[in-house]
N, C-alpha and C positions, 0 to 999 in steps of 0.2 A: 862278155861284151866287149871289154877292153882289147883284148887279143884280137878279135875280129876287125875292130875298128883300126888297130895298129896295121893290119894286113891290107886295108884300104887307105893308108896314110891318112886316117882320121883320127880324132881324139875323143874319148868319151868323157865329157865333163861333169854329167850328172846322171845317176840312174836311180829309178825310184820304182821298184816293182809293186804291183798292186795285186788283189786277188784274181782279177779278171783283164789286166792290162799293165803296161809298164810305160812310164815316161823316161825318155832318154834325151839328154841334150848332148849333140854332137857336133863338132866342127870337122868339115870334111872339104878336101880340095874341089874345085869345080869340074875337074875332069872325071869324077866319081858320079855315076848315076844314082840318085837317092833309092830308087827302086832296087837296085843292084845291092846296095848296102844294106837297106831293111831286110831284103829276102835272105841275105846271108846271116845277118843278126838272128832273125826269127829260126832259121834253119838250123844253125849251128846250137843256139840255146836249147831249142827243142830236144835236138838229139842228146846233148848233155844231160838235161833234166830228166828225160824219159829213161835214159841209161841207169839213172839212180833209183827209178821205180818207186817215187814217193806215193803212197797210198792216197794221201788227201789230194794230190794233184791229178792223179789217174781217174778220180770220180768227177773231175770237173773238164776233162778233155772234150773238145768240140769234134765229135765224130772221130775219135781216135787221134786228133791232133791238138797239140798244146796251144797253138795259136791260130787265130782265123787267118783267113787270107787277106783281109783288109788291114790298113793302117792309115794313120794321119800323120803327115809331116807338114811342118809350117816353117817359113823363113822368119827369122828374127833379127835381120841385119841392123836395124836401127836401134833396136834395144841394147841396153847395157847387159852384159852377160850376168852380173849380180840380180838384176831383177828378174830374169828368166829362171835362175837357180832358185830364187826366193818363191816364185810362182809354182816350180815344180816340187818344191819341199812343202808348201801350203796344200798340195793336192793329197798329201798322205792322210790316210784315214786313221783315226784314233783305234788304238788297240784295245 
């Protein structure tokens, strides 16, 4: 995820993978379309993860795909980054 962000001149500040989704906190320049960045993040991560052929992940694929075609992206321009990072960390499910 960090290397994909770097290619877009973006920075991955927080990454929290879950069983069926992932939370990412990314800063990116205004010249980058969020849809392009998200599609690249999903595409590259899907190829790398599926290449490893994890059995537990293969059982959870969406019609053969690691990620669904949907995503949610929200702006947090007025909030302090530490609050956003705390929110993402609070979303972690207990093991």
